[in-house]
DRENKOL-308345 format. One line per 3 residues: their letters; for each residue x, y, z of C-alpha. Coordinates in nm, 2 decimals, decimal comma. Example, Ala and Ser with C-alpha at 12.3 -4.5 7.8 and 13.67 -1.06 7.14 Angstrom:
<tilums>
AS) 1,23 -0,45 0,78 ~ 1,37 -0,11 0,71 .
</tilums>
This chain:
<tilums>
MQF) 0,00 0,00 0,00 ~ 0,14 0,35 -0,10 ~ 0,08 0,67 0,09 .
PDE) 0,09 1,00 -0,10 ~ 0,20 1,32 0,06 ~ 0,01 1,36 0,39 .
SLV) -0,08 1,73 0,31 ~ -0,28 1,60 0,01 ~ -0,44 1,29 0,14 .
SDF) -0,47 1,31 0,52 ~ -0,50 0,94 0,58 ~ -0,49 0,61 0,39 .
HVT) -0,48 0,28 0,58 ~ -0,60 -0,07 0,62 ~ -0,83 -0,13 0,92 .
EHI) -0,64 -0,24 1,23 ~ -0,31 -0,13 1,06 ~ -0,32 0,24 1,08 .
GTS) 0,02 0,40 1,00 ~ 0,16 0,08 0,84 ~ 0,27 0,10 0,48 .
YVT) 0,32 -0,27 0,43 ~ 0,04 -0,50 0,54 ~ 0,02 -0,88 0,53 .
KSE) -0,32 -1,05 0,54 ~ -0,42 -1,42 0,55 ~ -0,59 -1,58 0,25 .
YSN) -0,97 -1,59 0,28 ~ -0,96 -1,30 0,53 ~ -1,13 -0,97 0,48 .
VTF) -0,97 -0,62 0,44 ~ -1,10 -0,26 0,43 ~ -0,91 0,04 0,29 .
TCK) -0,99 0,38 0,41 ~ -0,88 0,71 0,24 ~ -0,95 1,05 0,39 .
VDS) -0,89 1,38 0,22 ~ -0,88 1,74 0,36 ~ -1,08 1,92 0,09 .
NPL) -1,27 2,24 0,04 ~ -1,46 2,21 -0,18 ~ -1,52 1,84 -0,17 .
ASI) -1,30 1,63 -0,39 ~ -1,31 1,33 -0,62 ~ -1,14 1,03 -0,44 .
TIR) -1,01 0,72 -0,61 ~ -0,86 0,39 -0,47 ~ -0,65 0,20 -0,73 .
KEN) -0,47 -0,13 -0,75 ~ -0,16 -0,07 -0,96 ~ -0,34 0,20 -1,17 .
EIR) -0,66 0,00 -1,20 ~ -0,95 0,18 -1,04 ~ -1,12 -0,03 -0,77 .
RSV) -1,35 0,24 -0,63 ~ -1,41 0,61 -0,65 ~ -1,65 0,87 -0,51 .
YPS) -1,73 1,24 -0,58 ~ -1,78 1,47 -0,41 ~ -1,66 1,35 -0,07 .
KQL) -1,38 1,37 0,19 ~ -1,36 0,99 0,26 ~ -1,37 0,67 0,07 .
EYS) -1,37 0,30 0,19 ~ -1,30 0,00 -0,02 ~ -1,35 -0,36 0,12 .
IAN) -1,23 -0,70 -0,01 ~ -1,38 -1,02 0,12 ~ -1,22 -1,36 0,10 .
LSC) -0,87 -1,24 -0,01 ~ -0,68 -1,44 -0,26 ~ -0,34 -1,42 -0,41 .
WDA) -0,48 -1,22 -0,69 ~ -0,56 -0,94 -0,45 ~ -0,20 -0,89 -0,35 .
GLY) -0,03 -0,57 -0,49 ~ 0,02 -0,20 -0,45 ~ -0,29 0,01 -0,36 .
TCD) -0,30 0,39 -0,39 ~ -0,54 0,66 -0,30 ~ -0,56 0,99 -0,51 .
STP) -0,78 1,29 -0,55 ~ -0,86 1,55 -0,80 ~ -0,69 1,89 -0,79 .
RRP) -0,86 2,12 -0,54 ~ -0,81 2,43 -0,33 ~ -0,57 2,39 -0,04 .
PGM) -0,77 2,33 0,28 ~ -0,74 2,59 0,55 ~ -0,57 2,84 0,31 .
DIK) -0,70 3,18 0,21 ~ -0,72 3,17 -0,17 ~ -0,64 3,50 -0,33 .
LNF) -0,85 3,55 -0,64 ~ -0,85 3,93 -0,67 ~ -0,54 4,13 -0,76 .
TAR) -0,48 4,50 -0,81 ~ -0,20 4,68 -1,00 ~ -0,12 5,02 -1,15 .
QHE) -0,07 5,08 -1,51 ~ 0,28 5,03 -1,66 ~ 0,38 4,80 -1,36 .
NTK) 0,44 4,43 -1,36 ~ 0,21 4,20 -1,15 ~ 0,20 3,84 -1,06 .
LQY) -0,11 3,61 -1,03 ~ -0,03 3,30 -0,82 ~ -0,22 2,98 -0,75 .
TVF) -0,13 2,67 -0,54 ~ -0,33 2,35 -0,57 ~ -0,37 2,03 -0,37 .
AFP) -0,36 1,72 -0,60 ~ -0,22 1,37 -0,62 ~ -0,05 1,28 -0,84 .
VPS) 0,11 1,62 -0,89 ~ 0,01 1,78 -1,22 ~ 0,29 1,84 -1,47 .
PSQ) 0,36 2,21 -1,57 ~ 0,18 2,16 -1,90 ~ -0,14 2,06 -1,70 .
FVW) -0,15 2,42 -1,55 ~ -0,32 2,63 -1,82 ~ -0,36 3,01 -1,79 .
KRC) -0,62 3,19 -1,99 ~ -0,73 3,55 -2,05 ~ -1,11 3,59 -2,07 .
SSS) -1,31 3,87 -2,23 ~ -1,63 3,71 -2,10 ~ -1,73 3,40 -1,91 .
IIC) -1,73 3,19 -2,23 ~ -1,46 3,36 -2,44 ~ -1,10 3,28 -2,33 .
SNL) -0,76 3,25 -2,50 ~ -0,46 3,06 -2,38 ~ -0,16 3,26 -2,24 .
SNL) 0,21 3,16 -2,28 ~ 0,56 3,30 -2,26 ~ 0,56 3,35 -2,64 .
SGK) 0,34 3,66 -2,64 ~ 0,60 3,89 -2,48 ~ 0,32 4,02 -2,26 .
TEV) 0,29 3,74 -2,01 ~ 0,53 3,49 -1,84 ~ 0,41 3,15 -1,69 .
TTS) 0,63 2,97 -1,44 ~ 0,52 2,64 -1,27 ~ 0,69 2,45 -0,99 .
GLS) 0,54 2,15 -0,81 ~ 0,19 2,25 -0,70 ~ 0,22 2,62 -0,76 .
SNL) 0,19 2,82 -1,09 ~ 0,25 3,19 -1,15 ~ 0,13 3,42 -1,43 .
TIL) 0,33 3,75 -1,46 ~ 0,17 4,03 -1,67 ~ 0,43 4,28 -1,80 .
DID) 0,38 4,66 -1,85 ~ 0,01 4,66 -1,76 ~ -0,22 4,88 -1,96 .
KDD) -0,59 4,93 -1,93 ~ -0,67 4,64 -2,17 ~ -0,50 4,39 -1,93 .
YGM) -0,75 4,45 -1,65 ~ -1,03 4,19 -1,62 ~ -1,08 3,82 -1,57 .
YRI) -0,81 3,55 -1,59 ~ -0,87 3,17 -1,56 ~ -0,64 2,88 -1,45 .
SID) -0,73 2,52 -1,53 ~ -0,55 2,23 -1,35 ~ -0,58 1,87 -1,45 .
NGI) -0,38 1,57 -1,31 ~ -0,58 1,31 -1,50 ~ -0,79 1,22 -1,20 .
GKV) -1,16 1,32 -1,19 ~ -1,27 1,67 -1,28 ~ -1,05 1,95 -1,39 .
LVE) -1,02 2,23 -1,14 ~ -1,10 2,57 -1,28 ~ -1,05 2,90 -1,09 .
EMY) -1,13 3,25 -1,20 ~ -0,91 3,55 -1,10 ~ -0,95 3,92 -1,15 .
LQP) -0,70 4,19 -1,21 ~ -0,82 4,53 -1,11 ~ -0,66 4,87 -1,15 .
AGP) -0,55 5,08 -0,85 ~ -0,47 5,44 -0,80 ~ -0,60 5,79 -0,88 .
PDS) -0,78 5,85 -1,21 ~ -0,59 5,97 -1,52 ~ -0,62 6,34 -1,60 .
PRG) -0,91 6,46 -1,82 ~ -0,80 6,52 -2,18 ~ -0,91 6,78 -2,44 .
FKV) -1,04 7,03 -2,19 ~ -1,18 7,33 -2,38 ~ -1,47 7,57 -2,45 .
IPN) -1,72 7,48 -2,73 ~ -1,68 7,80 -2,94 ~ -2,04 7,84 -3,06 .
TIT) -2,18 7,82 -2,70 ~ -2,02 8,14 -2,57 ~ -2,28 8,40 -2,47 .
STS) -2,27 8,71 -2,24 ~ -2,37 8,50 -1,94 ~ -2,29 8,13 -2,01 .
VVL) -2,05 7,89 -2,18 ~ -2,03 7,51 -2,23 ~ -1,71 7,33 -2,14 .
TWI) -1,62 6,99 -2,28 ~ -1,35 6,72 -2,21 ~ -1,27 6,35 -2,25 .
PGF) -1,26 6,15 -1,92 ~ -0,94 5,98 -1,83 ~ -0,92 5,62 -1,72 .
NNG) -1,07 5,59 -1,37 ~ -0,83 5,31 -1,26 ~ -1,12 5,09 -1,14 .
LLQ) -1,29 5,33 -0,90 ~ -1,58 5,57 -0,95 ~ -1,45 5,91 -1,04 .
TFH) -1,59 6,26 -0,99 ~ -1,49 6,57 -1,19 ~ -1,43 6,90 -1,00 .
ISY) -1,47 7,23 -1,18 ~ -1,37 7,56 -1,01 ~ -1,38 7,91 -1,18 .
RPS) -1,36 8,27 -1,09 ~ -1,32 8,61 -1,26 ~ -0,96 8,69 -1,34 .
IPF) -0,97 9,01 -1,13 ~ -0,76 9,00 -0,81 ~ -0,92 8,85 -0,49 .
ADW) -1,23 8,72 -0,67 ~ -1,40 8,42 -0,50 ~ -1,39 8,07 -0,66 .
LEM) -1,71 7,91 -0,76 ~ -1,72 7,52 -0,76 ~ -1,93 7,24 -0,91 .
NVT) -1,89 6,86 -0,91 ~ -2,00 6,61 -1,18 ~ -2,00 6,23 -1,12 .
HTG) -1,88 6,02 -1,42 ~ -2,14 5,76 -1,52 ~ -1,96 5,61 -1,82 .
ETE) -1,99 5,90 -2,07 ~ -1,71 5,91 -2,34 ~ -1,73 6,29 -2,35 .
MNV) -1,84 6,53 -2,08 ~ -2,03 6,86 -2,14 ~ -2,10 7,11 -1,86 .
TLD) -2,25 7,46 -1,87 ~ -2,13 7,75 -1,66 ~ -2,41 8,00 -1,60 .
NLE) -2,45 8,35 -1,44 ~ -2,13 8,49 -1,59 ~ -2,07 8,86 -1,61 .
PGE) -2,09 9,00 -1,96 ~ -1,74 9,08 -2,10 ~ -1,56 8,93 -1,80 .
SYI) -1,26 8,70 -1,83 ~ -1,26 8,38 -1,62 ~ -1,01 8,12 -1,51 .
VNL) -1,14 7,76 -1,50 ~ -0,97 7,46 -1,34 ~ -1,06 7,09 -1,38 .
YAS) -0,94 6,77 -1,22 ~ -1,08 6,42 -1,14 ~ -1,07 6,22 -0,81 .
NLA) -1,16 5,88 -0,68 ~ -1,10 5,70 -0,35 ~ -0,73 5,65 -0,43 .
GES) -0,66 6,02 -0,49 ~ -0,67 6,30 -0,75 ~ -0,55 6,35 -1,10 .
ARR) -0,33 6,63 -1,23 ~ -0,52 6,96 -1,29 ~ -0,61 7,12 -1,63 .
NIT) -0,70 7,49 -1,67 ~ -0,82 7,73 -1,94 ~ -0,91 8,10 -1,96 .
LRA) -1,23 8,22 -2,13 ~ -1,41 8,55 -2,18 ~ -1,79 8,60 -2,18 .
LTH) -1,94 8,81 -2,46 ~ -2,06 9,17 -2,42 ~ -2,42 9,26 -2,48 .
ILS) -2,48 9,29 -2,86 ~ -2,78 9,46 -3,02 ~ -2,97 9,24 -3,27 .
VSS) -3,02 9,42 -3,60 ~ -3,28 9,31 -3,85 ~ -3,21 9,30 -4,23 .
SRQ) -3,56 9,42 -4,34 ~ -3,57 9,72 -4,58 ~ -3,74 10,05 -4,50 .
TAN) -3,97 10,24 -4,74 ~ -4,03 10,61 -4,76 ~ -4,36 10,73 -4,91 .
GTE) -4,40 10,38 -5,07 ~ -4,05 10,39 -5,22 ~ -3,79 10,12 -5,12 .
NPG) -3,47 10,26 -4,97 ~ -3,21 9,98 -5,02 ~ -2,94 10,18 -4,84 .
YNA) -3,12 10,18 -4,50 ~ -3,14 9,84 -4,33 ~ -3,17 9,90 -3,96 .
AVT) -3,51 9,82 -3,81 ~ -3,61 10,16 -3,66 ~ -3,95 10,26 -3,53 .
YEE) -4,08 10,61 -3,57 ~ -4,36 10,78 -3,38 ~ -4,58 11,07 -3,50 .
VSM) -4,58 11,39 -3,29 ~ -4,78 11,71 -3,32 ~ -4,60 12,03 -3,45 .
TND) -4,60 12,36 -3,26 ~ -4,88 12,60 -3,33 ~ -4,67 12,91 -3,41 .
KTV) -4,79 13,13 -3,69 ~ -4,59 13,16 -4,01 ~ -4,59 13,37 -4,32 .
YDA) -4,78 13,09 -4,49 ~ -5,08 13,10 -4,26 ~ -5,25 13,31 -4,52 .
LNI) -5,28 13,01 -4,73 ~ -5,52 12,86 -4,49 ~ -5,77 13,15 -4,54 .
GSD) -5,96 13,08 -4,86 ~ -6,14 13,42 -4,88 ~ -5,82 13,61 -4,91 .
GSN) -5,68 13,43 -5,21 ~ -5,82 13,67 -5,47 ~ -5,65 13,97 -5,31 .
TPH) -5,30 13,82 -5,30 ~ -5,22 13,71 -5,65 ~ -4,85 13,70 -5,59 .
VYM) -4,91 13,40 -5,36 ~ -5,11 13,19 -5,61 ~ -4,87 13,21 -5,91 .
SVD) -4,90 12,92 -6,15 ~ -4,61 12,67 -6,16 ~ -4,50 12,50 -6,47 .
TSK) -4,40 12,14 -6,37 ~ -4,33 12,02 -6,72 ~ -3,96 12,10 -6,69 .
SNA) -3,92 11,99 -6,33 ~ -3,73 11,67 -6,43 ~ -3,48 11,87 -6,64 .
YYE) -3,39 12,10 -6,36 ~ -3,33 11,81 -6,11 ~ -3,18 11,54 -6,32 .
NVK) -2,82 11,60 -6,17 ~ -2,94 11,64 -5,82 ~ -2,83 11,36 -5,58 .
KED) -3,12 11,17 -5,43 ~ -3,11 11,21 -5,05 ~ -3,25 10,98 -4,78 .
PVY) -3,62 11,05 -4,74 ~ -3,72 11,31 -4,48 ~ -3,99 11,21 -4,24 .
NNT) -4,19 11,52 -4,15 ~ -4,38 11,54 -3,82 ~ -4,20 11,23 -3,68 .
SLK) -3,96 11,14 -3,40 ~ -3,76 10,82 -3,33 ~ -3,94 10,58 -3,10 .
NPV) -3,75 10,40 -2,83 ~ -3,40 10,50 -2,94 ~ -3,13 10,25 -2,85 .
QTE) -2,76 10,31 -2,81 ~ -2,53 10,03 -2,91 ~ -2,20 9,96 -2,76 .
L) -1,98 9,71 -2,94 .
</tilums>
């Protein structure tokens, strides 16, 4: 009877011969083999006679095998083995953290007998629970080293695509294959936001829209912090915080700006591990600008293409002072003042005015309504 390493199989004996490796029994007598395994989770246990399976059980921590009426054909070497499994009483580390551009090592130790060969430890990188690819030393990105019951996977120069799930499969040819999933997670403050700027066509006299691309959060929820103030000395800082919920581009509006004022704006990201480097820009709000319409004005029904401003006029009454032309309002005096009612020949009016420049029309008895001054 052969005993494997006691740390793998805790006990393997023949009844009444505990601790004895070589047992002699009489012909026609009975014998019982007992194999006990320290296992969590439960293991597959097998008792063999010279590599021939006599009895197996799964899942369990103990297996018994009895032979009645022994004969010479029953003599030989008996062994007990179990499938690969987690080491009992040990804290198995399945979650690892590492910063970008560092190297990190994922390690796993198994209990199994017989001991698996190095080729029976298989490391994989998984993009999902069902899509995995084998890793090897040939990739230049990973290194696999295996000795005895332990195997290590080293990931070189970590970038954000290396974070996620890894899987190790261990098979010693006995029972089920042991499969464990491990996770590599980032650690540290978030990366700095990129492309921090003002969206040009959003600038008004009182508001502006800022935009930026979030940096990598290094595995922890990140928050963006914006602070801004007028560029005049001793002005107070105003602050606002925005939680990142997965957007690929961030847009935030700053309101209640002073028209024409210049502002300093700072931006940084933070998570539980710390803060990113800061970004800053300077911007200026627009001054008030009068909106001018493009409609054309007419004077006495005639279009005036040279006058485009939309201006409103209001009629007002003239003063009531007497003039020398008041006599024209008295119809009865017309016959006594012939010099006032001289006939006018209009047939030559065009000839006398053909070289005269046409001026803007004059609006009599009017005044400008709601005049507005414009400061540009």
